[in-house]
C-alpha positions as CSV (number, residue, x, y, z in Angstrom):
1,M,-94.2,97.4,16.8
2,R,-95.7,94.9,19.3
3,P,-95.0,96.8,22.5
4,G,-95.6,93.7,24.7
5,A,-93.3,91.5,22.7
6,V,-90.2,92.3,24.7
7,A,-89.3,92.5,28.3
8,S,-86.7,95.2,28.6
9,L,-87.0,99.0,28.6
10,V,-87.8,101.4,25.7
11,S,-86.8,104.7,24.3
12,A,-85.5,106.6,21.3
13,C,-83.3,109.7,20.5
14,V,-80.0,110.7,18.9
15,L,-78.0,113.9,18.9
16,G,-74.7,113.0,17.4
17,L,-76.5,111.1,14.7
18,L,-77.8,114.5,13.6
19,G,-74.3,115.7,13.1
20,A,-74.5,117.8,16.3
21,A,-72.1,120.7,16.5
22,P,-69.8,120.7,19.5
23,P,-71.5,122.5,22.5
24,R,-70.5,126.1,22.9
25,G,-71.3,126.8,26.5
26,P,-74.8,126.2,27.9
27,L,-76.6,126.0,24.6
28,P,-80.1,124.6,24.7
29,L,-80.0,121.0,23.4
30,P,-81.8,121.7,20.1
31,E,-79.2,124.3,19.2
32,R,-76.6,121.6,19.1
33,L,-78.4,119.7,16.3
34,A,-77.7,120.1,12.6
35,D,-81.4,119.9,11.8
36,T,-84.5,120.3,13.8
37,G,-87.1,120.0,11.1
38,G,-87.8,123.6,10.4
39,G,-90.7,123.9,12.9
40,T,-91.0,125.6,16.3
41,Q,-91.7,122.5,18.3
42,L,-89.3,119.6,18.8
43,I,-89.2,116.4,20.9
44,I,-85.8,114.9,21.6
45,A,-85.6,111.3,22.7
46,Q,-82.1,110.7,23.9
47,A,-80.3,107.5,25.0
48,P,-76.7,107.6,26.4
49,D,-75.4,105.1,23.7
50,T,-76.7,102.8,21.0
51,G,-76.9,99.8,23.4
52,A,-79.1,101.6,26.0
53,T,-82.7,100.9,26.6
54,T,-83.5,103.9,28.8
55,G,-82.9,107.6,28.5
56,T,-84.9,110.8,28.5
57,V,-87.5,112.6,26.4
58,T,-87.6,116.4,26.4
59,W,-89.8,118.7,24.4
60,W,-89.0,122.2,23.3
61,D,-90.6,125.4,22.0
62,R,-88.9,127.9,19.8
63,R,-89.7,131.4,21.1
64,G,-88.1,134.6,19.9
65,G,-85.3,132.7,18.1
66,T,-84.4,130.6,21.2
67,W,-85.3,127.0,22.1
68,V,-87.0,126.7,25.6
69,R,-87.6,123.4,27.3
70,A,-91.3,122.8,27.9
71,G,-91.1,119.4,29.6
72,S,-89.2,116.2,30.2
73,A,-89.8,112.6,31.1
74,P,-87.9,109.3,31.6
75,A,-88.0,107.2,28.4
76,R,-87.6,103.7,27.3
77,F,-86.2,102.5,24.0
78,G,-85.9,99.3,22.0
79,A,-84.8,96.1,23.7
80,K,-81.9,95.8,21.4
81,G,-80.9,99.5,21.6
82,L,-80.8,102.0,18.8
83,V,-79.6,101.8,15.2
84,E,-79.4,104.4,12.3
85,G,-82.8,104.6,10.7
86,A,-81.8,104.1,7.1
87,A,-79.9,100.9,8.0
88,R,-82.6,99.4,10.3
89,T,-84.1,95.9,9.6
90,Q,-87.6,95.1,10.6
91,G,-88.1,92.7,13.6
92,T,-84.8,93.6,15.3
93,D,-86.3,95.3,18.4
94,T,-84.2,98.4,17.7
95,T,-85.2,102.1,17.8
96,P,-84.5,103.9,14.5
97,T,-82.4,107.0,15.1
98,G,-83.1,110.1,13.0
99,L,-85.3,113.1,12.6
100,Y,-89.0,112.5,11.9
101,D,-92.4,114.2,11.7
102,L,-95.4,113.3,13.8
103,P,-98.3,112.5,11.4
104,F,-101.1,111.9,13.9
105,G,-102.0,110.6,17.3
106,F,-104.2,107.7,18.4
107,G,-105.3,105.9,21.5
108,T,-107.6,103.4,23.2
109,K,-108.6,106.3,25.5
110,A,-110.2,109.5,24.3
111,A,-107.8,112.4,23.5
112,P,-106.8,114.5,26.5
113,G,-108.6,117.8,26.7
114,G,-106.8,120.4,24.6
115,T,-105.3,117.9,22.1
116,R,-105.0,119.6,18.7
117,V,-103.1,117.0,16.7
118,P,-105.4,114.7,14.6
119,Y,-106.3,111.9,16.9
120,R,-107.8,108.5,16.0
121,A,-109.8,106.3,18.3
122,V,-108.6,102.7,18.5
123,R,-111.4,100.3,18.0
124,E,-111.5,96.5,18.0
125,S,-111.1,96.6,14.2
126,S,-108.0,98.9,14.2
127,W,-104.7,97.5,13.0
128,W,-101.2,98.7,12.0
129,C,-100.2,96.7,8.9
130,E,-96.7,95.4,9.2
131,D,-97.0,92.8,6.4
132,N,-94.2,93.5,3.9
133,A,-96.3,92.0,1.1
134,S,-99.3,94.3,1.7
135,S,-100.2,97.5,-0.2
136,S,-101.0,98.9,3.3
137,Y,-97.5,98.3,4.7
138,N,-96.7,100.6,7.6
139,R,-100.2,102.1,7.7
140,W,-103.2,102.3,10.1
141,T,-106.0,100.1,8.7
142,D,-109.5,99.8,9.9
143,P,-110.4,97.0,9.3
144,L,-107.5,94.8,8.3
145,P,-107.2,94.6,4.5
146,R,-107.5,91.3,2.8
147,D,-103.8,91.5,1.6
148,C,-102.5,92.2,5.1
149,R,-101.9,89.2,7.3
150,G,-102.9,89.7,10.9
151,S,-100.0,87.4,12.0
152,E,-97.6,90.0,10.5
153,S,-99.4,93.0,11.9
154,E,-100.3,94.7,15.1
155,H,-103.8,94.6,16.6
156,L,-103.8,98.0,18.3
157,S,-106.6,97.2,20.7
158,A,-104.6,94.3,22.1
159,Y,-102.3,96.9,23.8
160,A,-104.8,98.9,25.7
161,G,-102.2,100.2,28.2
162,Q,-99.3,101.0,25.9
163,Y,-101.6,102.6,23.3
164,A,-103.8,104.4,25.8
165,Y,-102.2,107.5,24.1
166,A,-99.7,107.5,21.2
167,L,-98.1,109.6,18.5
168,V,-97.1,108.1,15.2
169,V,-93.4,108.7,14.4
170,G,-92.9,109.2,10.7
171,F,-90.1,106.6,10.4
172,N,-90.4,104.8,7.1
173,Y,-93.9,106.2,6.8
174,H,-94.0,108.6,3.8
175,R,-92.0,106.5,1.3
176,P,-92.0,103.0,3.0
177,V,-89.1,100.7,2.3
178,R,-90.1,97.1,2.6
179,G,-88.3,95.3,5.4
180,R,-87.0,98.4,7.1
181,G,-89.7,98.5,9.8
182,A,-93.3,99.6,10.6
183,G,-95.2,100.8,13.5
184,I,-92.8,103.1,15.4
185,F,-94.6,105.3,17.9
186,L,-94.1,107.4,21.0
187,H,-96.5,105.8,23.5
188,V,-97.2,104.9,27.1
189,N,-94.8,102.7,29.0
190,G,-95.5,98.9,29.1
191,R,-93.7,96.5,31.4
192,G,-90.2,97.1,30.0
193,A,-88.3,97.9,26.8
194,T,-90.1,98.3,23.5
195,A,-89.8,96.5,20.2
196,G,-88.4,99.7,18.7
197,C,-90.7,102.5,19.8
198,V,-90.1,105.1,22.5
199,S,-92.3,105.1,25.6
200,V,-92.9,107.4,28.5
201,P,-95.2,107.4,31.6
202,E,-98.9,107.9,30.8
203,A,-99.1,111.3,32.5
204,D,-96.2,112.5,30.4
205,M,-97.8,111.2,27.2
206,R,-100.9,113.1,28.0
207,R,-98.9,116.3,28.5
208,I,-97.1,115.8,25.2
209,L,-100.4,115.3,23.3
210,R,-101.8,118.5,24.8
211,W,-98.6,120.4,23.9
212,V,-98.2,119.4,20.3
213,V,-99.6,122.1,17.8
214,P,-99.6,120.8,14.2
215,R,-99.3,124.3,12.6
216,R,-95.9,124.6,14.4
217,A,-94.5,121.7,12.4
218,P,-93.5,119.5,15.4
219,H,-90.7,116.9,14.8
220,I,-89.0,114.2,16.9
221,V,-85.3,113.4,17.1
222,L,-84.4,109.9,18.2
223,G,-80.7,109.5,19.0
224,T,-77.8,109.1,21.4
225,S,-75.7,111.7,23.2
226,G,-72.6,109.9,21.9
227,G,-73.5,110.4,18.3
228,A,-72.3,107.0,17.1
229,T,-74.9,106.6,14.4
230,G,-75.8,108.5,11.2
231,I,-79.0,110.4,10.5
232,S,-82.0,109.7,8.3
233,R,-84.9,112.0,7.8
234,Y,-88.4,110.6,7.2
């Protein structure tokens, strides 16, 4: 989602959008959500409201029936804030709220030691196709297919800093809807807000990659603490 294309801050996460239940005392944040994806690992990217471009990312383990926070980091969201995922339009610089899986990781740098999630090395020939007319819409391609215009896509190696380390967010990924958006990632901070992704400092992105365990079905929630938007899943 062209991380260098905007100049504000970035981040993604929504609690109320998940139909969060009213807090009952000091419940862990994941316990207030209507859905956490069914796994035992969860990342929550939370902004204070839909117009915000900064917030926090926290990541959680479920142990013995209880969610325990494993880490946290400052986060950046889309330059135009956040919008409900199912209603999002491509090219609006908004972060799509909702609950999503994390298909794989990638980076211009080698995977941090201990990384267990599938991890792809970014090469000069690596692209993320964002061309609505292409059969490879919202897919990693290496090299760029003939039916995918480079002018409508993202040359991953061009963002060596932001994509030093990244996780693909499963927004519009499994059953892509043309025009809804492509290339939503959790990645390393750039100079400011993102074009729709969520970003964190590089050291924290490394920590997250080492923490994710695929067999524990990790998911990510993007939303706001105010809960002004609805929820979409995958």
